[in-house]
C-alpha positions as CSV (number, residue, x, y, z in Angstrom):
1,X,-8.0,68.0,18.7
2,X,-8.1,66.8,22.4
3,X,-10.0,67.1,25.6
4,X,-13.4,66.8,24.1
5,X,-16.7,65.2,25.1
6,X,-17.5,61.9,23.6
7,X,-18.8,62.3,20.1
8,X,-18.2,66.1,20.1
9,X,-14.6,66.4,18.8
10,X,-14.9,70.1,17.9
11,X,-16.0,71.1,21.4
12,X,-12.6,70.6,22.9
13,X,-9.2,72.1,22.5
14,X,-7.8,72.6,19.1
15,X,-4.4,73.3,17.7
16,X,-3.9,74.4,14.1
17,X,-0.5,74.3,12.5
18,X,-0.2,76.1,9.2
19,X,1.9,74.0,6.8
20,X,1.9,76.7,4.1
21,X,1.9,76.0,0.4
22,X,3.6,72.7,0.7
23,X,0.3,70.9,0.3
24,X,-0.9,72.8,-2.8
25,X,-0.9,69.6,-4.8
26,X,-4.4,68.4,-4.0
27,X,-6.9,68.1,-1.2
28,X,-5.2,66.7,1.9
29,X,-7.2,64.1,3.8
30,X,-5.0,63.1,6.6
31,X,-1.9,64.2,8.4
32,X,-0.3,62.2,11.2
33,X,2.9,62.6,13.1
34,X,5.1,59.5,13.2
35,X,7.6,61.2,15.6
36,X,8.9,64.7,16.3
37,X,10.8,64.7,13.0
38,X,8.5,63.0,10.5
39,X,4.9,63.3,9.5
40,X,2.8,61.4,6.9
41,X,0.1,63.0,4.8
42,X,-2.3,61.5,2.3
43,X,-4.3,63.2,-0.4
44,X,-7.6,62.2,-2.0
45,X,-6.5,63.1,-5.5
46,X,-4.0,65.3,-7.1
47,X,-3.1,66.0,-10.7
48,X,-0.9,62.8,-10.8
49,X,-2.4,60.2,-8.5
50,X,-3.4,59.4,-4.9
51,X,-0.3,59.2,-2.7
52,X,1.2,58.9,0.8
53,X,3.8,61.5,1.5
54,X,6.6,61.3,4.1
55,X,7.6,64.8,5.2
56,X,10.5,65.9,7.4
57,X,8.8,68.4,9.9
58,X,11.7,70.8,9.7
59,X,11.1,71.3,5.9
60,X,7.6,72.7,6.5
61,X,7.8,74.4,9.9
62,X,9.9,77.4,10.3
63,X,12.2,76.9,13.3
64,X,12.0,80.6,14.1
65,X,8.3,80.5,14.9
66,X,8.8,78.1,17.7
67,X,6.4,75.4,16.5
68,X,9.2,72.9,15.8
69,X,10.5,73.3,19.3
70,X,7.0,72.8,20.7
71,X,6.5,69.6,18.7
72,X,9.9,68.2,19.9
73,X,9.1,69.2,23.5
74,X,5.6,67.6,23.3
75,X,6.9,64.3,21.9
76,X,10.1,64.0,24.0
77,X,8.5,62.3,27.0
78,X,8.5,58.5,26.7
79,X,8.1,55.6,29.0
80,X,10.4,52.7,29.8
81,X,10.8,49.8,30.3
82,X,8.3,48.5,27.8
83,X,7.2,45.7,28.3
84,X,7.0,46.3,32.0
85,X,6.2,44.1,35.1
86,X,6.7,46.5,38.0
87,X,7.0,50.3,37.4
88,X,7.2,52.4,34.3
89,X,9.6,55.3,34.4
90,X,9.0,58.6,32.6
91,X,12.0,59.5,30.4
92,X,12.8,63.3,30.1
93,X,10.2,64.2,32.7
94,X,11.2,67.5,34.2
95,X,8.6,67.9,36.9
96,X,6.2,69.8,34.7
97,X,2.5,70.0,35.3
98,X,1.1,67.1,33.3
99,X,-1.4,64.3,33.7
100,X,-1.5,60.7,32.6
101,X,-4.2,58.2,31.8
102,X,-3.7,54.4,31.3
103,X,-6.5,52.8,29.4
104,X,-7.4,49.4,27.9
105,X,-7.5,49.1,24.1
106,X,-11.3,49.2,24.5
107,X,-11.0,52.7,26.1
108,X,-11.6,51.8,29.8
109,X,-9.5,54.0,32.1
110,X,-7.5,51.9,34.5
111,X,-5.2,54.5,36.1
112,X,-5.0,58.3,35.9
113,X,-3.5,61.1,37.8
114,X,-0.7,63.7,38.0
115,X,2.3,62.6,36.0
116,X,5.3,61.6,38.2
117,X,8.7,60.1,37.4
118,X,7.6,56.5,38.2
119,X,4.2,54.8,38.1
120,X,3.6,51.3,39.6
121,X,1.7,49.0,37.3
122,X,2.5,45.7,39.1
123,X,-1.1,45.1,40.1
124,X,-2.4,45.2,36.5
125,X,-3.2,42.1,34.5
126,X,-1.0,41.2,31.6
127,X,-2.0,42.9,28.4
128,X,-1.7,45.9,26.1
129,X,-2.7,49.3,27.3
130,X,-2.6,52.9,26.0
131,X,-0.5,55.4,28.1
132,X,-1.6,59.0,27.4
133,X,0.2,62.1,28.7
134,X,-1.7,65.3,28.7
135,X,0.6,68.4,28.8
136,X,-0.1,72.1,28.2
137,X,1.6,71.8,24.8
138,X,-0.4,68.8,23.7
139,X,-1.0,65.2,24.2
140,X,1.1,62.2,23.5
141,X,0.2,58.5,23.5
142,X,2.2,55.3,23.6
143,X,1.3,51.6,23.7
144,X,2.4,49.9,26.9
145,X,2.7,46.2,27.3
146,X,2.3,44.8,30.9
147,X,3.8,41.4,31.5
148,X,3.5,39.2,34.6
149,X,6.1,39.4,37.4
150,X,8.8,36.8,37.0
């Protein structure tokens, strides 16, 4: 779920990925991607016990349906250096139509705009921020640490 009004998470964009019968062992409560290769899932209760499962994405997504390629593409953009004092660079940015938003941990937007290969953060106070990239295939988010200029 993404791009929704505050407090109305089902009003925005949704993406559903069918994971098939892999999760027929109980009611799944949470699924989160660790990276483009691994996801974690938890269940409330199954026939044995509550558990946290680590799953390799390729084992549940059929490569022929294109979902695996989309997930890898969505998560392949990253930022560096981190921590940063001057400018962050966007790794694997190919000039695609995308937007970024830099926010405090409290959710206050500090910078936003069209994504570009390099973004100046030298005027920001030291601290920890969330850097979010919104692309047609989905949204990715990374923690960014801004340090003072030497």
